[in-house]
Each structure stands twice: as structure tokens, then as C-alpha cells.
Backbone as CSV, one residue per row, in Angstrom:
resi,resn,N_x,N_y,N_z,CA_x,CA_y,CA_z,C_x,C_y,C_z
1,MET,-35.166,-20.434,-19.057,-33.825,-20.037,-18.743,-33.831,-19.331,-17.398
2,SER,-32.862,-19.649,-16.541,-32.798,-19.001,-15.229,-31.512,-18.193,-15.135
3,ALA,-31.578,-17.174,-14.347,-30.411,-16.304,-14.158,-29.636,-16.776,-12.936
4,ALA,-28.344,-16.782,-13.035,-27.489,-17.163,-11.913,-27.423,-16.004,-10.924
5,ALA,-27.452,-16.346,-9.658,-27.355,-15.313,-8.625,-25.943,-14.741,-8.622
6,VAL,-25.871,-13.449,-8.534,-24.573,-12.782,-8.488,-24.317,-12.366,-7.049
7,GLU,-23.252,-12.898,-6.483,-22.913,-12.568,-5.113,-21.672,-11.693,-5.095
8,GLU,-21.753,-10.653,-4.298,-20.590,-9.790,-4.149,-19.670,-10.409,-3.107
9,PRO,-18.370,-10.333,-3.313,-17.453,-10.919,-2.327,-17.586,-10.229,-0.972
10,ILE,-17.522,-11.029,0.070,-17.603,-10.496,1.433,-16.197,-10.120,1.870
11,GLU,-16.045,-8.896,2.322,-14.728,-8.446,2.768,-14.430,-9.036,4.140
12,GLN,-13.339,-9.760,4.251,-12.939,-10.385,5.502,-12.106,-9.404,6.326
13,PRO,-12.323,-9.379,7.640,-11.495,-8.485,8.475,-10.063,-9.015,8.546
14,THR,-9.139,-8.117,8.798,-7.756,-8.535,9.009,-7.668,-9.246,10.355
15,LEU,-6.569,-9.900,10.611,-6.368,-10.599,11.881,-6.457,-9.626,13.048
16,LEU,-5.862,-8.460,12.889,-5.892,-7.448,13.946,-7.313,-6.932,14.171
17,GLU,-8.072,-6.726,13.100,-9.462,-6.273,13.228,-10.311,-7.332,13.911
18,ALA,-10.108,-8.588,13.543,-10.857,-9.680,14.161,-10.533,-9.784,15.650
19,ALA,-9.264,-9.640,16.015,-8.871,-9.685,17.426,-9.505,-8.528,18.190
20,GLY,-9.570,-7.365,17.570,-10.215,-6.214,18.199,-11.695,-6.448,18.430
21,LEU,-12.359,-7.061,17.455,-13.785,-7.387,17.603,-14.012,-8.351,18.756
22,ILE,-13.191,-9.388,18.817,-13.310,-10.376,19.892,-13.059,-9.714,21.237
23,SER,-12.048,-8.866,21.303,-11.711,-8.174,22.542,-12.869,-7.308,23.030
24,SER,-13.551,-6.656,22.116,-14.663,-5.788,22.506,-15.878,-6.592,22.965
25,GLN,-15.993,-7.843,22.530,-17.148,-8.669,22.893,-16.919,-9.492,24.157
26,PHE,-15.668,-9.675,24.555,-15.357,-10.483,25.728,-14.562,-9.648,26.726
27,ALA,-15.255,-8.797,27.436,-14.607,-7.907,28.409,-13.874,-8.727,29.468
28,GLY,-12.666,-8.306,29.786,-11.874,-8.984,30.806,-11.001,-10.098,30.271
29,HIS,-11.292,-10.602,29.088,-10.475,-11.658,28.492,-9.236,-11.043,27.851
30,ARG,-8.158,-11.799,27.838,-6.935,-11.356,27.152,-6.988,-11.917,25.737
31,VAL,-6.815,-11.042,24.772,-6.838,-11.445,23.369,-5.484,-11.123,22.765
32,GLY,-4.886,-12.104,22.136,-3.583,-11.892,21.528,-3.471,-12.624,20.209
33,ILE,-2.456,-12.281,19.462,-2.186,-12.949,18.198,-0.830,-13.626,18.329
34,ILE,-0.826,-14.932,18.151,0.412,-15.705,18.192,0.543,-16.388,16.839
35,GLY,1.576,-16.018,16.119,1.728,-16.529,14.759,0.604,-15.982,13.906
36,SER,-0.209,-16.845,13.392,-1.359,-16.410,12.595,-2.661,-16.834,13.252
37,ARG,-2.643,-17.009,14.571,-3.835,-17.431,15.320,-4.201,-16.404,16.380
38,ILE,-5.496,-16.282,16.605,-6.000,-15.429,17.678,-6.164,-16.314,18.908
39,VAL,-5.592,-15.887,20.020,-5.655,-16.650,21.270,-6.435,-15.822,22.287
40,VAL,-7.442,-16.438,22.915,-8.272,-15.758,23.908,-8.135,-16.499,25.231
41,THR,-7.774,-15.765,26.282,-7.609,-16.338,27.613,-8.622,-15.696,28.546
42,PRO,-9.422,-16.496,29.236,-10.403,-15.924,30.156,-9.722,-15.258,31.344
43,PRO,-10.429,-14.330,31.987,-9.834,-13.679,33.161,-9.657,-14.693,34.293
44,PRO,-8.630,-14.508,35.117,-8.429,-15.443,36.217,-9.546,-15.309,37.245
45,SER,-9.856,-16.419,37.876,-10.885,-16.409,38.923,-10.270,-15.901,40.230
46,ALA,-11.118,-15.625,41.197,-10.641,-15.147,42.498,-9.767,-16.204,43.173
47,SER,-10.158,-17.480,43.063,-9.363,-18.535,43.695,-7.995,-18.653,43.024
48,HIS,-7.935,-18.399,41.739,-6.656,-18.405,41.025,-5.746,-17.307,41.579
49,GLY,-6.304,-16.127,41.785,-5.530,-15.012,42.327,-5.020,-15.290,43.728
50,ARG,-5.857,-15.899,44.567,-5.427,-16.237,45.932,-4.301,-17.264,45.901
51,SER,-4.442,-18.270,45.049,-3.388,-19.296,44.945,-2.082,-18.686,44.487
52,LEU,-2.142,-17.807,43.512,-0.946,-17.153,43.015,-0.300,-16.288,44.091
53,SER,-1.112,-15.594,44.876,-0.579,-14.773,45.967,0.132,-15.634,47.001
54,ARG,-0.462,-16.777,47.352,0.171,-17.680,48.325,1.493,-18.214,47.794
55,LEU,1.518,-18.598,46.516,2.760,-19.101,45.944,3.843,-18.022,45.939
56,THR,3.463,-16.810,45.643,4.429,-15.724,45.618,5.013,-15.499,47.002
57,ARG,4.179,-15.544,48.051,4.676,-15.351,49.417,5.590,-16.490,49.835
58,VAL,5.283,-17.721,49.429,6.091,-18.865,49.802,7.478,-18.776,49.156
59,HIS,7.534,-18.364,47.910,8.804,-18.327,47.191,9.589,-17.035,47.392
60,HIS,8.935,-15.983,47.835,9.615,-14.699,48.048,9.187,-14.096,49.385
61,PRO,9.617,-14.704,50.497,9.213,-14.153,51.796,9.845,-12.767,52.030
62,THR,9.089,-11.940,52.719,9.601,-10.570,52.994,10.139,-10.465,54.392
């Protein structure tokens, strides 16, 4: 006769706790919750920032 293994249930983090964990592990990334999903966006690159600055100057000249 063999004994069945008894497993204790693993406590799952809440969505907010999981987003916080991800945020702490990926510095500079934007972490958000949309609906019931966690969305992670990488930080913009330097070339992205330059392009955005040029577009802003073209559309809003001073």
C-alpha cells in the first residue's frame, strides 16, 4: 500500500501584487493593468525620444 502525497495549495498573488513583482524586476519598464491583464511596455530608446522630439517641433513650432 502506498500513501498519496499531500500537497498544500499554493497561494497565488493578486493581480496588483503580480504587477508589483514584475515592476520591481524590470526597472524602467511601464507596468499596468488593463482589464484583467498585466501589460508591460519597455522603456523608449534614445532614437525613439529624438523622433518624438522632432515630431513635436514640426507640429508645434515656437
